C-alpha positions as CSV (number, residue, x, y, z in Angstrom):
1,M,72.0,-36.0,-63.5
2,D,69.1,-39.0,-63.8
3,R,65.7,-38.6,-64.1
4,R,65.0,-38.9,-60.3
5,E,67.1,-36.2,-59.5
6,V,65.3,-33.7,-62.1
7,L,62.2,-34.4,-60.5
8,K,63.6,-34.0,-57.0
9,Y,65.1,-30.7,-58.0
10,G,61.6,-29.5,-59.9
11,L,59.8,-30.3,-56.6
12,L,61.9,-28.2,-54.4
13,L,61.5,-25.1,-56.9
14,V,57.6,-25.4,-56.7
15,C,57.7,-25.5,-53.2
16,G,60.3,-22.9,-52.9
17,G,58.2,-21.2,-55.2
18,C,54.8,-21.5,-52.9
19,G,56.9,-20.5,-49.8
20,Q,57.9,-17.4,-51.1
21,K,54.3,-16.7,-52.7
22,Q,52.6,-17.8,-49.1
23,F,54.6,-15.1,-47.6
24,R,54.0,-12.4,-49.6
25,L,50.2,-13.2,-49.4
26,L,50.6,-12.9,-45.6
27,D,52.4,-9.7,-46.0
28,E,49.8,-8.0,-48.2
29,L,47.1,-9.0,-45.5
30,P,45.2,-5.8,-44.3
31,D,45.7,-4.9,-40.7
32,P,42.8,-6.4,-38.6
33,I,39.9,-4.6,-37.7
34,V,38.9,-4.0,-34.2
35,H,35.4,-2.5,-33.7
36,V,36.2,-0.2,-30.6
37,R,33.2,0.5,-28.9
38,S,32.1,3.9,-28.6
39,P,31.6,4.9,-24.9
40,R,28.4,4.6,-23.5
41,R,26.7,7.9,-22.1
42,P,26.0,7.9,-18.7
43,L,22.0,7.9,-17.8
44,P,20.5,11.1,-16.8
45,I,20.1,10.8,-12.6
46,A,16.6,11.7,-11.9
47,P,16.9,13.9,-9.0
48,P,15.0,12.6,-5.6
49,T,11.4,12.7,-5.4
50,R,9.7,14.8,-2.6
51,A,6.7,14.0,-1.2
52,P,4.4,16.8,-1.7
53,T,4.2,19.3,1.2
54,P,0.7,19.4,2.2
55,T,-1.5,22.5,1.5
56,P,-1.9,24.3,5.2
57,M,-5.5,24.1,6.3
58,Q,-7.1,27.4,5.4
59,A,-8.9,28.9,8.6
60,D,-12.4,30.0,8.6
61,Q,-13.0,33.3,10.2
62,G,-12.2,33.8,13.6
63,W,-10.0,30.6,14.1
64,M,-6.7,32.5,14.4
65,P,-7.2,34.7,17.5
66,S,-6.1,38.6,16.6
67,R,-3.8,38.5,19.4
68,G,-2.1,35.2,18.3
69,M,-2.6,31.6,19.8
70,S,-1.6,30.9,23.2
71,S,0.9,28.3,24.2
72,R,-1.5,26.6,26.8
73,W,-3.1,24.4,24.5
74,E,-2.1,20.7,24.9
75,C,-5.7,18.8,23.8
76,I,-8.8,19.1,22.4
77,V,-12.1,17.7,24.2
78,V,-15.4,17.0,21.8
79,H,-18.5,17.6,23.5
80,H,-22.2,17.5,22.0
81,S,-24.6,20.0,23.4
82,A,-27.1,17.0,24.4
83,S,-30.2,18.8,22.8
84,D,-30.8,19.0,18.6
85,E,-32.6,22.4,19.2
86,S,-29.3,24.0,21.2
87,S,-27.8,27.3,19.5
88,P,-24.3,29.0,21.0
89,Y,-26.6,31.9,22.4
90,A,-28.5,29.6,24.1
91,M,-26.2,27.9,25.8
92,D,-24.1,30.8,26.7
93,R,-27.5,32.2,28.4
94,Y,-27.7,28.5,30.1
95,H,-24.2,28.4,31.2
96,R,-24.2,32.0,32.5
97,D,-27.7,32.0,34.2
98,H,-28.0,28.0,35.3
99,N,-24.3,27.4,36.1
100,G,-23.3,30.5,37.4
101,W,-20.5,30.9,34.9
102,D,-19.0,34.1,33.2
103,E,-19.8,33.0,29.8
104,L,-20.3,30.0,27.2
105,G,-17.9,27.3,28.6
106,Y,-17.1,26.0,25.5
107,H,-14.3,27.9,23.3
108,L,-16.1,26.7,19.8
109,V,-19.5,25.3,18.8
110,I,-20.2,23.2,15.4
111,G,-23.9,23.7,14.1
112,N,-26.5,21.3,12.9
113,G,-28.5,23.1,10.9
114,I,-31.6,23.9,13.2
115,A,-31.0,26.9,15.5
116,Y,-28.0,27.2,13.7
117,P,-25.9,26.7,10.1
118,D,-24.8,22.9,9.7
119,G,-21.2,22.6,10.2
120,K,-20.9,26.4,10.9
121,V,-18.6,27.1,13.2
122,F,-19.3,29.6,16.1
123,V,-15.9,30.8,17.8
124,G,-16.6,31.8,21.4
125,S,-15.2,34.7,23.1
126,R,-13.1,32.3,25.7
127,W,-11.2,31.7,21.8
128,A,-10.9,34.8,21.1
129,K,-9.7,36.0,24.6
130,Q,-7.3,32.5,24.5
131,K,-9.1,31.6,27.7
132,H,-9.5,28.6,29.9
133,G,-12.5,26.7,29.1
134,A,-15.4,25.5,31.7
135,H,-16.5,22.3,30.1
136,C,-14.5,19.4,31.2
137,K,-14.1,19.4,35.0
138,T,-11.5,17.2,36.5
139,P,-9.9,17.1,40.0
140,D,-6.5,18.8,38.9
141,N,-8.9,20.8,35.8
142,F,-6.0,20.2,33.6
143,Y,-8.8,19.6,30.5
144,N,-10.4,23.4,31.4
145,D,-6.9,24.6,31.9
146,H,-5.1,23.6,28.5
147,G,-8.0,21.8,26.7
148,I,-9.7,23.4,23.7
149,G,-13.5,22.7,24.2
150,V,-15.2,22.0,21.0
151,C,-19.0,21.2,21.3
152,L,-20.9,19.9,18.4
153,I,-25.0,20.4,18.7
154,G,-27.3,17.5,19.0
155,N,-28.1,14.9,21.0
156,F,-25.6,11.9,19.8
157,E,-27.5,9.4,21.9
158,Q,-30.5,9.5,19.7
159,S,-29.2,11.3,16.6
160,H,-26.2,11.4,14.7
161,P,-23.8,14.1,14.0
162,T,-24.5,15.7,10.3
163,P,-21.9,14.9,7.6
164,A,-21.3,18.9,7.6
165,Q,-20.7,18.7,11.2
166,M,-18.1,16.1,10.9
167,H,-16.3,17.5,8.2
168,S,-16.0,20.8,10.0
169,L,-14.8,19.2,13.0
170,A,-12.1,17.3,11.2
171,R,-11.1,20.7,9.4
172,L,-11.3,22.6,12.8
173,C,-9.3,19.8,14.7
174,H,-6.9,19.4,11.8
175,Y,-5.9,23.3,12.0
176,L,-5.6,23.5,15.7
177,T,-3.7,20.6,15.9
178,N,-1.0,22.2,13.6
179,Q,-0.9,25.4,15.0
180,C,-0.8,24.6,18.5
181,D,1.6,21.6,18.0
182,I,-1.1,19.0,19.6
183,S,-0.8,15.2,18.8
184,L,-3.7,13.6,17.5
185,I,-3.8,11.1,20.3
186,Q,-4.6,14.4,22.5
187,I,-8.2,14.6,20.7
188,H,-10.6,13.2,23.2
189,T,-14.1,12.9,23.8
190,H,-15.6,14.3,27.0
191,R,-16.5,10.4,28.3
192,E,-13.0,9.2,27.4
193,I,-11.5,11.4,30.2
194,T,-14.2,11.5,33.0
195,G,-16.1,7.8,32.7
196,K,-18.9,9.7,34.4
197,T,-20.7,11.2,31.2
198,L,-22.3,9.8,28.0
199,C,-20.6,12.9,26.2
200,P,-20.7,13.1,23.2
201,G,-23.4,10.3,22.8
202,R,-22.9,6.7,21.5
203,N,-23.4,7.6,18.1
204,F,-20.4,9.9,17.8
205,R,-17.5,7.9,16.5
206,P,-14.4,8.5,17.2
207,A,-12.9,6.3,14.6
208,E,-15.2,8.4,12.1
209,L,-13.2,11.7,13.2
210,K,-9.9,10.1,12.7
211,A,-10.3,8.4,9.5
212,R,-11.3,12.3,8.3
213,L,-8.2,13.5,9.7
214,N,-6.1,11.3,7.9
215,A,-7.6,12.1,5.0
216,L,-6.4,15.5,5.5
217,V,-3.2,14.8,6.5
């Protein structure tokens, strides 16, 4: 064997050894590490939010008649007394003596602090008996038969309703609309219905009453 063959044989041994060693190294490699993600916990589902239940308007004494509320009421009609010095008792006498009516024509009256306490609601006997009103005459008499007559004491052509009066009127209307299932659009002024009177005066602002009612809803 000449020198070239010896070198060739030696190279084959070396390559064969490297090959065996390489295979041994591959056989001894550890298993690949696989990172398994732990499953995510589902986020808690928040319960559906509900709008807060509005607190029912608390009635003042006498607002709820002792025999319960009649089903006849379909609207509310707002008036003024046309005199700053009126009182429910003086109006009752006037309606009896001058108009020839059986009693006060309105169902409810709100004082202005002069002859009757400011913002206090007077409950007339018509309301206690759930009787028709005598406050808004029309050809079919609908607004007397089915309208709740509320009068604010004062002449609102010359003066303005007091804040206490407007606060009580809003509370009263809120209570009545809920108890009698009356829509807010069925709250009228005397002038809006007949067009033949200034009642309840140019200084009574229906928009203010509406804003106060919306704040109570």
